[in-house]
C-alpha positions as CSV (number, residue, x, y, z in Angstrom):
1,M,109.9,82.0,93.9
2,L,111.0,80.2,97.1
3,K,114.2,80.9,98.8
4,N,115.8,78.9,101.8
5,S,118.6,80.3,103.7
6,N,120.3,76.7,104.0
7,P,120.5,74.6,100.9
8,A,121.0,71.6,103.2
9,R,117.4,71.7,104.3
10,P,115.6,69.5,101.6
11,R,112.8,68.8,104.2
12,M,112.3,72.3,105.1
13,R,112.2,73.3,101.5
14,L,109.6,70.7,100.8
15,V,107.3,72.0,103.5
16,V,107.7,75.6,102.7
17,S,107.1,74.8,99.0
18,A,103.9,73.0,99.9
19,I,102.9,76.1,101.9
20,A,103.7,78.5,99.0
21,F,101.7,76.2,96.6
22,G,98.7,76.1,98.7
23,L,98.9,79.9,99.3
24,M,99.0,80.4,95.5
25,S,96.2,78.1,94.8
26,A,93.6,79.4,97.2
27,V,94.2,82.6,99.2
28,A,92.3,84.2,101.8
29,L,90.1,87.5,101.9
30,A,91.7,88.3,105.4
31,Q,90.9,92.0,105.5
32,D,87.8,92.9,103.6
33,T,85.2,94.4,105.9
34,S,83.5,96.8,103.5
35,S,82.0,97.3,100.0
36,S,82.8,99.1,97.0
37,V,81.3,100.8,94.0
38,T,82.5,101.9,90.5
39,G,81.0,102.8,87.2
40,R,80.9,105.5,84.4
41,V,78.8,108.5,83.8
42,L,77.7,109.0,80.2
43,D,75.5,111.5,78.3
44,G,72.6,110.6,76.1
45,E,74.9,110.1,73.1
46,G,77.2,107.5,75.1
47,K,79.9,110.2,75.6
48,P,81.6,110.2,78.8
49,V,80.7,113.2,81.4
50,A,83.9,114.5,83.0
51,G,83.8,116.5,86.2
52,A,80.3,115.2,87.2
53,V,79.7,115.1,91.0
54,V,78.7,111.6,92.1
55,E,77.1,111.1,95.6
56,I,77.0,107.7,97.2
57,L,74.6,107.9,100.2
58,H,73.6,105.2,102.5
59,T,70.2,106.4,103.4
60,P,69.7,104.3,106.7
61,S,72.7,105.9,108.3
62,G,73.2,109.1,106.4
63,T,76.9,107.8,105.5
64,R,77.9,109.9,102.5
65,K,80.8,110.0,100.0
66,V,81.3,112.4,97.2
67,V,83.6,111.8,94.2
68,T,84.1,113.4,90.9
69,T,84.2,111.7,87.5
70,D,87.6,111.8,85.5
71,E,87.9,112.6,81.8
72,N,86.6,109.1,80.8
73,G,83.6,109.6,83.0
74,R,84.6,107.0,85.6
75,Y,84.3,107.2,89.4
76,S,85.3,104.9,92.2
77,S,84.5,104.6,95.8
78,K,85.9,102.1,98.5
79,G,85.3,101.6,102.1
80,L,81.6,101.8,102.0
81,R,79.1,100.0,104.4
82,V,77.8,96.6,103.5
83,G,74.4,95.9,102.3
84,G,71.3,97.9,100.9
85,G,69.8,101.2,100.8
86,F,72.3,103.1,98.9
87,V,71.4,105.8,96.4
88,V,73.9,106.9,93.8
89,S,73.1,110.4,92.3
90,V,75.1,112.4,89.8
91,T,74.8,116.1,89.1
92,K,76.7,118.5,86.7
93,D,76.0,122.3,85.8
94,G,73.9,122.3,82.7
95,M,72.8,118.8,82.8
96,D,69.9,117.3,84.7
97,A,70.6,115.1,87.8
98,T,69.9,111.5,87.8
99,K,70.2,108.8,90.3
100,A,70.1,104.9,91.1
101,D,67.9,103.9,94.1
102,D,68.0,100.8,96.3
103,V,71.5,100.0,95.3
104,E,72.8,96.7,97.1
105,L,76.5,96.5,97.7
106,R,78.1,93.2,98.7
107,L,80.9,92.5,101.1
108,G,84.3,92.1,99.4
109,E,82.8,92.9,95.8
110,V,82.7,95.8,93.7
111,G,79.4,97.0,92.7
112,T,79.1,98.6,89.1
113,V,76.6,101.6,88.9
114,N,76.4,103.1,85.5
115,L,74.5,106.3,85.0
116,I,73.2,108.3,81.9
117,M,72.7,112.0,82.2
118,G,70.1,113.7,80.1
119,G,70.6,117.1,78.4
120,G,67.3,118.8,79.2
121,E,65.1,116.4,81.1
122,E,65.8,114.1,84.0
123,V,66.6,110.5,82.9
124,L,66.7,107.4,85.1
125,G,70.3,106.0,84.7
126,E,71.1,102.5,83.7
127,V,71.9,100.6,86.9
128,V,74.1,97.5,86.8
129,V,75.1,96.3,90.3
130,T,77.1,93.3,89.8
131,A,77.6,92.6,93.5
132,A,73.9,91.8,93.9
133,R,73.4,89.6,90.8
134,T,73.1,86.0,91.4
135,S,72.0,84.8,88.0
136,D,75.0,85.8,85.9
137,L,77.5,83.1,85.5
138,F,80.2,85.5,84.1
139,D,81.1,89.0,85.2
140,S,83.7,90.9,83.7
141,T,84.7,92.5,87.3
142,K,84.7,89.3,89.2
143,M,88.0,87.8,90.2
144,G,88.2,84.2,91.4
145,A,85.6,82.2,92.9
146,A,83.6,83.7,95.8
147,S,80.1,83.8,97.1
148,N,78.0,85.9,99.6
149,V,75.3,85.1,102.0
150,T,73.2,88.1,102.5
151,R,71.1,89.0,105.6
152,D,67.9,88.3,103.7
153,Q,69.3,84.8,103.0
154,I,70.3,84.5,106.7
155,D,66.7,85.3,107.7
156,A,65.2,82.9,105.4
157,L,67.3,79.9,105.8
158,P,66.3,77.5,108.8
159,S,69.3,76.5,110.9
160,I,69.0,74.1,113.7
161,N,72.4,74.9,115.4
162,R,72.3,78.5,114.3
163,S,75.9,78.1,113.4
164,I,77.9,79.8,110.7
165,E,78.6,76.3,109.3
166,D,75.0,75.9,108.4
167,Y,75.1,79.2,106.1
168,V,78.4,78.8,104.5
169,R,77.3,75.5,103.0
170,L,75.0,77.6,100.6
171,D,78.4,77.5,98.7
172,P,78.5,74.0,97.2
173,R,82.3,73.8,97.4
174,L,82.1,73.6,101.2
175,V,81.0,70.6,103.2
176,Q,80.4,70.2,107.0
177,V,82.9,67.3,108.0
178,D,81.4,66.5,111.3
179,K,77.7,67.2,112.4
180,D,78.4,66.9,116.1
181,R,81.8,68.5,116.6
182,G,81.6,70.8,113.6
183,G,84.2,71.7,110.9
184,I,84.0,72.9,107.3
185,S,86.2,71.5,104.4
186,A,86.7,73.7,101.4
187,A,87.3,71.8,98.2
188,G,88.4,68.8,100.1
189,Q,90.9,70.7,102.4
190,N,91.4,69.9,106.1
191,N,89.1,72.3,108.1
192,R,92.1,73.8,109.9
193,Y,93.4,75.3,106.8
194,N,90.3,77.6,106.7
195,N,90.6,81.3,107.6
196,I,87.7,82.6,109.7
197,T,87.5,86.4,110.4
198,I,84.8,88.4,112.0
199,D,85.1,92.3,111.1
200,G,88.7,91.5,110.1
201,V,89.7,90.0,113.2
202,S,90.9,86.4,113.4
203,S,88.4,84.0,114.9
204,N,90.5,81.0,114.1
205,D,91.7,78.3,116.7
206,E,95.5,79.4,116.1
207,F,96.8,76.4,118.2
208,G,94.8,73.9,116.3
209,L,93.1,71.7,119.0
210,N,89.4,72.6,118.4
211,D,87.6,70.4,115.8
212,S,85.5,73.1,114.7
213,G,88.3,75.3,113.8
214,F,86.8,78.2,115.9
215,A,88.6,79.9,118.8
216,S,85.5,79.5,120.8
217,L,83.6,76.6,122.6
218,G,80.7,77.1,120.0
219,N,79.9,79.4,117.2
220,P,82.0,82.6,117.5
221,I,79.2,85.0,116.9
222,S,75.6,85.0,117.1
223,I,73.8,84.7,113.8
224,D,71.5,87.6,114.6
225,A,74.5,90.0,114.8
226,I,75.9,89.2,111.3
227,E,75.1,91.4,108.4
228,E,76.6,89.4,105.7
229,L,79.1,86.4,104.9
230,N,81.7,86.3,102.4
231,I,83.0,82.7,101.4
232,N,86.1,82.9,99.3
233,V,87.9,79.6,98.0
234,A,90.0,81.1,95.1
235,S,89.9,84.8,94.9
236,Y,93.0,86.5,93.2
237,D,93.8,89.5,95.3
238,V,97.3,90.2,96.5
239,S,95.9,91.6,99.9
240,Q,94.8,88.2,101.0
241,S,96.6,85.9,103.1
242,D,96.6,83.2,106.0
243,S,94.8,80.4,104.2
244,T,94.9,77.6,101.9
245,G,91.3,76.5,102.4
246,A,88.5,78.7,102.5
247,N,88.4,82.3,103.8
248,I,85.1,82.8,105.7
249,N,84.7,86.6,106.4
250,A,81.6,87.8,108.5
251,V,80.8,91.5,109.1
252,T,78.6,92.5,112.0
253,K,75.6,94.7,112.0
254,S,75.8,98.4,112.6
255,G,73.5,101.0,114.0
256,T,71.6,103.3,111.8
257,N,69.5,106.3,112.3
258,E,66.5,104.3,113.4
259,F,66.5,102.3,116.8
260,K,66.0,98.6,116.0
261,G,66.2,95.6,118.3
262,T,65.3,91.9,118.6
263,V,64.7,89.5,121.3
264,Y,64.7,85.9,120.5
265,G,64.6,82.5,122.0
266,V,65.0,78.9,120.9
267,Y,64.3,75.6,122.7
268,R,65.0,72.0,121.7
269,N,64.1,68.8,123.5
270,N,65.4,65.3,122.8
271,N,61.8,64.1,122.6
272,W,61.6,66.2,119.4
273,V,64.4,64.4,117.7
274,G,63.7,61.1,115.8
275,D,65.1,57.8,116.9
276,G,68.0,55.9,115.3
277,T,67.6,53.3,112.7
278,S,67.8,50.5,115.3
279,N,65.1,52.4,117.4
280,T,67.4,53.6,119.9
281,N,66.6,56.8,121.5
282,F,68.5,60.1,120.8
283,T,71.1,60.8,123.4
284,G,72.8,63.9,121.9
285,F,71.3,66.1,124.4
286,D,68.5,66.3,127.0
287,D,67.4,69.9,126.1
288,E,69.0,73.1,124.6
289,T,68.0,76.6,125.3
290,T,69.3,79.7,123.4
291,Y,68.1,83.2,124.0
292,G,69.3,86.7,123.1
293,L,68.6,90.2,122.1
294,T,70.2,92.9,119.8
295,V,69.8,96.5,120.0
296,G,71.1,99.3,117.5
297,G,70.6,103.0,116.9
298,P,71.9,106.6,116.7
299,I,74.1,108.2,119.3
300,L,74.4,111.3,117.0
301,Q,72.1,111.4,114.2
302,D,73.9,110.8,110.8
303,R,77.2,110.7,112.7
304,L,77.6,108.2,115.5
305,F,75.9,104.8,116.0
306,F,76.0,101.9,118.3
307,F,75.0,98.2,118.1
308,L,74.8,95.7,121.0
309,A,74.3,91.9,120.9
310,Y,74.0,89.3,123.7
311,E,73.2,85.5,123.3
312,K,73.5,82.7,125.8
313,F,73.4,78.8,124.9
314,E,72.8,76.2,127.5
315,R,72.7,72.6,127.1
316,S,72.1,69.6,129.4
317,A,73.2,66.3,127.9
318,P,72.8,62.7,129.0
319,A,75.7,61.6,131.2
320,P,77.8,58.7,130.4
321,S,76.7,55.3,131.7
322,V,78.7,55.0,135.1
323,N,79.2,51.7,136.5
324,R,77.2,49.7,134.1
325,R,78.0,46.9,131.9
326,I,76.0,44.9,129.4
327,V,76.5,41.1,129.6
328,G,74.2,38.9,127.6
329,G,71.8,41.7,127.0
330,V,71.4,42.5,130.8
331,S,72.9,45.8,132.4
332,S,74.5,45.5,135.7
333,Q,76.9,47.3,138.1
334,F,80.4,46.1,137.9
335,V,81.9,47.8,140.9
336,S,80.2,47.0,144.2
337,D,78.8,49.6,146.5
338,A,80.9,48.0,149.2
339,D,84.1,48.3,147.2
340,L,83.3,52.0,146.4
341,A,82.7,52.7,150.2
342,A,85.9,51.0,151.1
343,I,87.8,53.0,148.5
344,A,86.3,56.2,149.6
345,A,86.8,55.5,153.3
346,R,90.6,54.9,152.9
347,A,90.8,58.0,150.5
348,Q,89.3,60.1,153.2
349,V,92.0,59.0,155.6
350,L,94.6,60.2,152.9
351,G,92.9,63.6,152.5
352,F,91.0,62.7,149.5
353,N,87.0,63.7,149.2
354,I,86.3,61.6,146.1
355,G,82.6,62.6,146.0
356,Q,80.0,60.7,144.2
357,S,80.4,58.3,141.3
358,S,77.1,58.9,139.5
359,L,76.1,61.8,137.3
360,S,72.7,62.9,136.3
361,A,73.6,65.2,133.4
362,L,76.4,67.1,131.6
363,S,76.1,70.9,131.1
364,T,77.5,73.2,128.6
365,T,77.1,76.9,128.6
366,D,78.2,79.5,125.9
367,E,78.0,83.3,125.7
368,K,78.4,85.7,123.0
369,I,78.8,89.4,123.6
370,I,79.3,92.2,121.1
371,A,79.6,96.0,121.3
372,K,80.2,98.1,118.2
373,V,80.5,101.8,117.4
374,D,80.4,103.3,114.0
375,W,81.4,106.9,113.5
376,N,81.0,109.1,110.4
377,I,83.9,111.5,111.1
378,N,83.1,113.4,107.9
379,D,82.2,112.8,104.2
380,Q,86.0,111.6,103.8
381,H,86.6,109.4,106.9
382,R,84.7,106.6,108.6
383,A,85.7,104.6,111.5
384,S,84.4,101.5,113.4
385,V,85.5,99.9,116.7
386,R,84.1,96.5,118.0
387,Y,84.7,94.5,121.1
388,G,83.6,90.9,121.3
389,R,83.7,88.1,124.0
390,T,82.6,84.6,124.0
391,P,83.3,82.5,127.2
392,G,82.2,78.9,127.2
393,Q,82.3,76.0,129.7
394,T,81.6,72.3,129.2
395,Q,81.9,69.5,131.6
396,R,84.2,66.6,131.2
397,T,84.0,63.1,132.9
398,P,87.4,61.1,131.8
399,D,87.9,57.5,132.7
400,I,84.3,56.4,132.7
401,G,83.8,53.3,130.3
402,A,82.7,49.7,130.3
403,T,85.6,48.7,132.8
404,S,86.3,52.0,134.7
405,V,84.5,54.2,137.1
406,S,85.7,57.7,138.1
407,T,84.5,60.0,140.9
408,A,83.6,63.5,141.2
409,D,86.8,64.9,142.2
410,H,88.3,63.4,138.8
411,W,85.8,65.5,136.6
412,Y,86.5,68.9,135.5
413,F,85.2,71.7,133.3
414,D,86.7,73.0,130.2
415,N,86.7,76.9,130.3
416,I,87.4,78.6,126.9
417,V,87.5,82.2,126.5
418,N,88.0,84.3,123.5
419,K,88.1,88.1,123.7
420,N,88.7,90.2,120.6
421,L,88.9,94.0,119.8
422,T,89.0,95.5,116.3
423,G,89.0,98.8,114.7
424,Q,88.8,100.1,111.1
425,L,89.4,103.4,109.5
426,Y,88.5,104.2,106.0
427,S,89.7,107.4,104.4
428,D,89.2,109.2,100.9
429,W,92.0,111.8,100.7
430,N,90.9,112.8,97.3
431,D,89.0,111.5,94.4
432,S,91.9,109.3,93.3
433,F,93.4,108.1,96.6
434,S,91.9,106.1,99.5
435,T,93.2,104.1,102.3
436,E,92.1,101.4,104.8
437,V,93.6,100.8,108.1
438,S,92.8,97.8,110.5
439,L,94.1,97.0,113.7
440,S,92.8,93.8,115.8
441,R,93.8,91.9,118.9
442,A,92.4,88.4,119.7
443,D,93.0,86.7,123.0
444,Y,92.3,83.0,123.5
445,S,92.5,81.0,126.7
446,S,91.7,77.4,127.6
447,I,92.2,76.6,131.3
448,P,90.5,73.5,133.0
449,Q,88.7,74.0,136.2
450,N,89.5,71.1,138.3
451,A,87.2,69.7,141.1
452,S,90.5,68.8,143.2
453,F,94.1,69.6,143.3
454,T,95.6,66.1,144.3
455,P,97.5,63.2,142.8
456,Q,95.5,60.8,140.4
457,V,94.8,57.5,142.0
458,T,93.7,54.2,140.2
459,V,92.6,51.2,142.2
460,R,91.9,47.8,140.6
461,V,89.2,45.7,141.5
462,N,87.5,42.4,140.6
463,N,91.0,40.6,140.4
464,G,92.4,43.5,138.2
465,V,89.5,43.4,135.6
466,D,87.8,46.8,136.6
467,Q,89.3,50.1,138.1
468,V,88.2,53.0,140.3
469,V,89.9,56.4,139.3
470,F,89.8,59.6,141.6
471,G,91.8,62.7,142.3
472,T,92.9,65.4,139.7
473,E,93.2,63.9,136.2
474,R,96.8,63.5,135.2
475,S,96.8,65.6,132.0
476,R,94.9,68.5,134.0
477,Q,97.4,68.9,136.8
478,S,99.4,71.5,134.9
479,N,97.6,72.6,131.9
480,V,97.2,76.0,130.5
481,L,96.8,77.2,126.8
482,E,97.0,80.9,125.9
483,S,97.1,82.5,122.4
484,N,97.3,86.2,121.7
485,T,97.0,87.2,118.1
486,S,97.7,90.9,117.0
487,V,97.1,91.9,113.4
488,G,97.9,95.2,111.4
489,F,96.7,96.0,107.9
490,L,97.2,99.1,105.7
491,K,96.0,99.2,102.2
492,G,96.2,102.2,99.7
493,N,94.0,102.3,96.5
494,Y,95.0,104.8,93.7
495,F,92.3,105.4,91.0
496,I,93.3,106.8,87.9
497,G,91.5,106.3,84.6
498,D,90.9,102.6,83.7
499,H,93.4,101.5,86.4
500,T,93.1,101.0,90.2
501,A,96.4,100.3,91.9
502,S,96.5,98.7,95.4
503,F,99.4,98.4,97.5
504,G,100.0,98.1,101.3
505,V,101.5,96.0,104.0
506,D,100.2,93.6,106.7
507,Y,101.5,92.2,109.9
508,K,100.5,89.3,112.2
509,K,102.1,88.1,115.5
510,N,100.8,85.1,117.4
511,D,102.1,84.6,121.0
512,T,101.6,81.2,122.5
513,F,102.0,79.9,125.8
514,N,101.3,76.2,126.2
515,L,101.9,74.6,129.6
516,F,101.2,71.0,129.3
517,L,102.9,68.5,131.9
518,Q,101.3,65.4,133.3
519,D,101.5,63.9,136.7
520,T,103.0,67.1,138.4
521,N,100.9,66.0,141.4
522,G,101.7,62.4,141.0
523,T,99.8,59.5,139.6
524,Y,99.4,56.4,141.8
525,S,98.1,52.8,140.9
526,Y,97.2,50.0,143.3
527,S,96.6,46.5,142.1
528,S,93.6,45.9,144.5
529,I,91.8,47.5,147.5
530,A,93.7,45.7,150.0
531,D,97.1,47.1,148.6
532,F,95.4,50.5,148.6
533,Q,94.5,50.2,152.2
534,A,98.0,48.8,153.1
535,G,99.8,51.6,151.1
536,R,101.4,49.1,148.5
537,I,102.0,51.1,145.3
538,N,101.9,49.1,142.1
539,R,103.0,51.9,139.7
540,Y,104.0,55.4,140.4
541,Q,104.6,58.4,138.1
542,Y,105.7,61.8,139.1
543,N,106.8,65.0,137.4
544,F,108.2,68.0,139.4
545,P,105.7,70.4,140.6
546,V,104.9,73.5,138.7
547,T,104.8,76.7,140.5
548,S,104.1,80.2,139.2
549,T,107.7,81.1,139.2
550,D,109.0,78.3,137.2
551,R,106.2,77.5,134.9
552,N,107.6,79.8,132.1
553,S,110.8,77.5,132.0
554,V,108.9,74.4,131.2
555,A,106.1,75.7,129.0
556,A,106.1,76.1,125.2
557,N,106.4,80.0,125.0
558,F,107.0,81.4,121.7
559,A,106.0,84.2,119.1
560,L,105.6,83.7,115.3
561,K,105.5,86.8,113.3
562,S,104.6,87.4,109.7
563,Y,105.1,90.3,107.5
564,G,103.4,90.8,103.9
565,F,103.9,93.3,101.3
566,F,101.7,93.4,98.2
567,L,101.1,95.5,95.0
568,Q,98.7,95.2,92.3
569,D,96.7,96.8,89.5
570,N,93.1,96.3,88.4
571,W,92.7,97.3,84.8
572,V,89.2,97.7,83.3
573,V,90.3,97.0,79.6
574,N,86.6,97.6,78.4
575,N,83.1,96.6,79.6
576,N,83.8,92.9,78.7
577,L,87.3,92.5,80.2
578,T,89.0,93.3,83.4
579,V,92.7,92.3,84.2
580,N,94.1,91.9,87.6
581,Y,98.0,91.4,88.1
582,G,100.2,91.9,90.9
583,F,102.4,90.2,93.4
584,R,102.7,89.4,97.2
585,Y,105.7,88.8,99.5
586,D,105.6,87.0,102.8
587,Q,108.3,86.8,105.5
588,P,107.8,84.6,108.6
589,S,109.8,85.3,111.6
590,L,110.3,82.9,114.6
591,A,113.1,83.7,117.0
592,E,112.7,80.8,119.3
593,R,113.8,77.3,118.2
594,P,112.8,74.0,120.1
595,K,115.5,72.3,122.0
596,F,117.6,69.8,119.6
597,N,116.6,66.3,119.9
598,Q,119.3,63.8,118.8
599,A,116.9,60.8,119.1
600,A,114.5,62.4,116.8
601,L,117.2,62.9,114.2
602,T,118.5,59.4,114.6
603,A,115.0,57.8,114.1
604,F,113.5,60.0,111.6
605,G,116.5,61.8,110.0
606,Y,114.6,65.2,111.0
607,D,116.1,68.2,113.0
608,N,113.3,68.9,115.3
609,S,114.8,72.4,116.0
610,E,114.4,73.7,112.4
611,T,111.5,76.2,111.9
612,L,110.3,78.4,109.1
613,D,112.3,81.4,110.3
614,G,114.5,82.6,107.3
615,N,112.2,81.6,104.5
616,Y,110.1,83.7,102.3
617,V,107.3,83.2,99.7
618,F,107.0,85.3,96.6
619,Q,103.7,85.0,94.9
620,P,103.1,86.6,91.4
């Protein structure tokens, strides 16, 4: 069901209908950061054992959950750690205890462990862990189409770029759309329709400029810090939102009772890469170096744990060919040293220090920092807090080409920083009711670091055929992008008999500040060196200068909010059939509207001031 507050908005209804359809066809697992287990306890005759005490113990950390079976012998526990090393044991007075060892529980999936208790002697129970099975095509508890990449698979799979993209492609429905710039397409969708989360916190490029879809310059997290990946293309769970492509969710490692650490390094040289089909040398990079470490362990045995990870990536890449042109197979300099010297001398008089026009290499650096604390508050409550930071910097050299030369004061560095903080609380209030609470904040900034703060100047040479460009690049003179995303999530799970009811709310707010004005320092063009020396301007562009006091009035500055409400029931009809049904309601809110542009309405028949505010999406 789709509702629009104004029936005279056919175009807006079409847009929102498309969004609603996309959400219903492929929703995202935005909040799963834990595992779950369920099952039945039976006696030797196959009858349910009521009132049996089931202990779920994560042996590496001592994390312990205790639940009691109901009248049908069923039990359920959510909010568990991800991975292996679980022992599920059951006891009851008058019956011998039994247990299942080495149980693996997967991220975002429900593991099933059924146990059989003997009347007079210990019997090892039948163990069926659905989350760990990879050979079964059909599973009565599985909803939709999802896959997991475990830590063992991550360790075993070679990856040249050490990127999440290399690992999620183990799911055949995902493909990498660009080997150089990155980006993943799920079932043919645009890669910007994906939702990428780490420990439940968004790692998306919320503004949509980065080709990879990440909110960082490179990979948003070190592969060595990941415990497991969950790739979801079509999963039917009403708690999921914020995607019409794939949801890629990663959970980071946690500390255990044993101190563990790694130190690693990776080096690549361009000589190790094969030449192209035309025997051309590889020029993607000169050399790349990656080094890092991880360490985790107990702060308080069985109670408090820490995990730290640091990684740095450095790349030196060939600089673009500066002031060279190939004619008839011969490479030659097209702007003479004398012309460059004359331009530099006149620029010096005007207060420009244009610097050199040659460059040996381009540099890129990228860091990844993670600090995480896990706290077993008691057997009923577990909490986790993680901080992450990924600063990156890469050098840009605009206006260098076959007919254009730019100088050092025209080049700049792209500085991209993503910081995030997330916390989760998992609580069992009794054998039937549990809750999951998640709060996160992600801050993204992209602010260029200019080599100068001057106008941009272009001087034509060689009778106007070629040009020399110096000064602050026109699009970087007033350029700031900041995005802050806050997410809250609350989910309750009520377990009774064959049913598990889930209900809750989620909230997302994205604050965007985008200052993008060209020519605020001015952009000047001269038809020749003689005109430049004489001060005869051929073309002039100027926007009013932007100061710290008035930049808010000229920048795009808005907040998009989204409220979600959901309710569902998971009904285990029998061992061969599980039915999942429910609904989700989403309400976007956007108070600010763009200024009305009559020219856009006249040319395209579209009111540019319209937004999604006032619409909602109801998904059964």
